[in-house]
C-alpha positions as CSV (number, residue, x, y, z in Angstrom):
1,M,142.9,35.8,18.1
2,S,140.4,38.5,19.2
3,A,137.0,37.4,20.5
4,I,134.2,37.2,18.1
5,S,131.8,40.2,18.1
6,Q,128.9,41.7,16.1
7,V,131.4,43.9,14.2
8,K,133.7,40.9,13.4
9,I,130.7,38.9,12.1
10,C,129.6,41.8,10.0
11,N,133.1,42.3,8.6
12,M,133.2,38.6,7.7
13,A,130.1,39.2,5.6
14,L,131.5,42.3,4.1
15,T,134.8,40.5,3.2
16,K,132.7,37.9,1.3
17,L,131.4,40.8,-0.8
18,G,134.7,42.5,-1.3
19,A,133.2,45.5,0.5
20,K,134.8,48.0,3.0
21,R,135.1,46.8,6.6
22,I,133.5,48.7,9.4
23,T,134.7,49.8,12.8
24,A,131.2,49.8,14.4
25,L,127.6,49.2,13.3
26,D,127.0,53.0,13.9
27,D,130.2,54.2,12.3
28,G,128.2,56.3,9.7
29,T,129.2,54.2,6.7
30,E,126.7,52.6,4.2
31,E,128.2,49.2,5.1
32,G,127.6,49.8,8.8
33,R,124.1,51.1,8.2
34,L,123.1,48.0,6.2
35,C,124.6,45.6,8.7
36,A,122.8,47.4,11.6
37,A,119.5,47.3,9.7
38,V,119.4,43.5,9.3
39,Y,121.7,42.0,11.9
40,D,119.1,41.3,14.6
41,E,116.7,39.7,12.1
42,M,119.4,37.5,10.5
43,L,120.6,36.4,14.0
44,E,117.1,35.3,14.9
45,D,116.6,33.6,11.5
46,V,119.8,31.5,11.9
47,L,119.1,30.7,15.5
48,C,115.7,29.3,14.5
49,E,117.3,26.8,12.0
50,H,118.5,24.4,14.7
51,P,118.4,23.8,18.5
52,W,121.9,25.2,18.9
53,S,123.7,24.0,22.1
54,F,124.7,27.6,23.0
55,A,121.1,28.9,22.7
56,T,119.0,26.2,24.3
57,K,117.0,26.2,27.5
58,R,114.8,23.7,29.2
59,V,112.0,25.0,31.4
60,A,108.6,24.1,32.9
61,L,106.0,26.4,31.4
62,A,104.0,28.7,33.6
63,L,100.2,28.3,33.5
64,V,98.0,31.2,32.5
65,D,94.9,32.0,34.6
66,A,92.6,31.3,31.7
67,T,90.9,28.4,29.9
68,P,90.6,27.8,26.1
69,A,87.1,28.1,24.7
70,F,87.4,24.6,23.2
71,D,89.7,21.7,22.2
72,F,92.2,22.2,25.1
73,S,91.8,22.7,28.9
74,L,95.1,24.6,29.8
75,I,97.0,27.6,28.6
76,Y,100.7,28.0,29.1
77,Q,102.9,31.1,28.7
78,V,105.7,30.9,26.1
79,P,108.9,32.1,27.6
80,V,109.6,35.8,26.7
81,D,113.0,35.0,25.2
82,S,111.8,32.0,23.2
83,L,112.4,32.0,19.4
84,R,111.3,28.4,18.7
85,I,110.0,25.6,20.8
86,W,111.4,22.2,19.7
87,S,110.0,19.5,22.0
88,T,108.3,18.7,25.3
89,N,108.7,16.1,28.1
90,L,105.3,14.4,27.4
91,P,104.9,11.5,25.0
92,G,101.7,11.3,22.9
93,Y,101.1,15.0,23.3
94,R,98.7,17.2,21.5
95,Y,99.5,21.0,21.6
96,R,99.1,24.1,19.7
97,I,101.2,27.4,19.8
98,E,99.0,30.4,19.4
99,G,100.8,33.7,19.6
100,D,102.8,33.7,22.9
101,K,100.7,30.9,24.4
102,V,100.8,27.1,24.3
103,L,97.4,25.4,24.5
104,S,97.4,21.9,26.0
105,S,95.4,19.5,28.0
106,D,98.4,18.1,29.9
107,A,99.6,19.3,33.2
108,E,103.2,20.2,34.1
109,L,104.3,20.9,30.5
110,K,108.1,21.3,30.0
111,V,109.8,22.4,26.8
112,I,113.1,22.6,25.1
113,Y,113.4,25.9,23.2
114,T,115.9,28.2,21.4
115,Y,116.3,31.6,23.0
116,R,117.7,34.8,21.5
117,N,121.4,34.5,22.6
118,E,122.9,37.9,21.7
119,N,126.4,37.1,23.1
120,P,128.7,36.4,20.2
121,A,131.4,35.2,22.6
122,L,129.3,32.1,23.2
123,Y,128.9,31.2,19.5
124,F,131.2,28.6,18.1
125,P,133.1,29.4,14.9
126,K,131.0,27.6,12.3
127,F,127.9,29.3,13.6
128,S,129.5,32.7,13.3
129,V,130.5,31.8,9.7
130,A,126.9,30.8,8.9
131,L,125.6,34.0,10.4
132,A,128.1,36.0,8.4
133,S,127.0,34.2,5.2
134,R,123.3,35.0,6.0
135,L,124.1,38.7,6.5
136,A,126.1,38.7,3.2
137,V,123.0,37.5,1.3
138,W,120.8,40.3,2.6
139,I,123.3,43.2,2.2
140,S,124.7,42.0,-1.2
141,F,122.2,43.5,-3.5
142,P,122.2,47.0,-1.9
143,L,126.0,47.0,-2.2
144,L,126.5,45.2,-5.4
145,A,123.2,45.3,-7.3
146,S,123.8,41.7,-8.5
147,N,121.1,39.0,-8.4
148,T,123.6,36.4,-9.6
149,T,125.9,37.2,-6.7
150,K,123.0,37.0,-4.3
151,K,122.1,33.5,-5.6
152,E,125.7,32.3,-5.2
153,L,125.7,33.7,-1.6
154,K,122.5,31.8,-0.8
155,D,124.1,28.6,-1.9
156,D,127.2,29.4,0.3
157,Y,124.9,30.1,3.2
158,Q,123.2,26.7,2.9
159,L,126.6,24.9,2.9
160,D,127.8,26.9,5.9
161,L,124.6,26.2,7.8
162,I,124.9,22.5,7.2
163,K,128.5,22.5,8.4
164,A,127.5,24.5,11.5
165,I,124.6,22.2,12.3
166,R,126.8,19.1,11.8
167,S,129.4,20.6,14.2
168,D,126.8,21.5,16.8
169,S,125.2,18.1,16.7
170,Q,128.5,16.6,17.9
171,Q,128.1,18.4,21.2
172,G,126.1,15.4,22.5
173,T,124.2,12.3,21.5
174,P,123.2,12.8,17.8
175,F,119.5,13.3,17.1
176,T,117.1,13.4,14.2
177,P,114.8,16.5,14.3
178,L,111.2,15.3,14.9
179,N,108.3,16.4,12.8
180,N,105.5,17.1,15.2
181,E,102.7,19.6,15.8
182,L,104.5,21.7,18.4
183,I,107.4,22.3,16.0
184,N,105.2,22.9,13.0
185,A,102.6,25.2,14.7
186,R,104.4,28.4,13.8
187,D,105.7,27.2,10.4
188,Q,102.8,25.4,8.9
189,G,99.6,26.9,10.3
190,P,96.7,25.2,12.0
191,F,96.9,22.0,14.0
192,S,96.1,18.9,11.9
193,G,93.9,17.4,14.6
194,E,96.0,14.2,14.9
195,D,97.9,13.2,18.0
196,S,101.7,12.9,17.6
197,T,103.4,9.6,18.5
198,D,106.9,11.1,18.5
199,S,109.2,10.5,21.5
200,S,109.0,12.8,24.4
201,W,112.3,14.7,24.2
202,F,114.9,15.4,21.6
203,S,118.2,13.7,22.5
204,I,120.6,16.7,22.5
């Protein structure tokens, strides 16, 4: 079997739609143009759904030579390849992500985060299927002009995503995603002002 690639993932999406397959994202076809237009965004979207084992890094954050005006005493730099920070090494923490910085009052902050892994050869099959399903949702209407089909594809994507997450979670000790301020900072807006009492690291 040939190695997975961007083109192969796109062709999986196009096959779900009954559309013509492509030879390259820049092959001059409408299908290729649509795939190229959304591939990067859909990859990031699916990567942010879960701390995938093939797209996870653990690092000590670098301090920035500046001080917050109030609430916190330290500023850390978010890694340039970070898509989503999932957890830290410090229990009872209180942090806030603001842009590409993490505000904190704790020294030696370390994090687990998802990075933008652009190498399809490292993806496992169920993730590639989920990514193809996500692509299919976005390119379905321009190709088929059917909201009904788009809704069905969204349902397919959710099922494929659940299967992929379940499969990836078997790569180590199972864990339950924690609901804490560091995770929610980008998704839910301002910090609530309450300290989290969650455990220090995800078990992954």
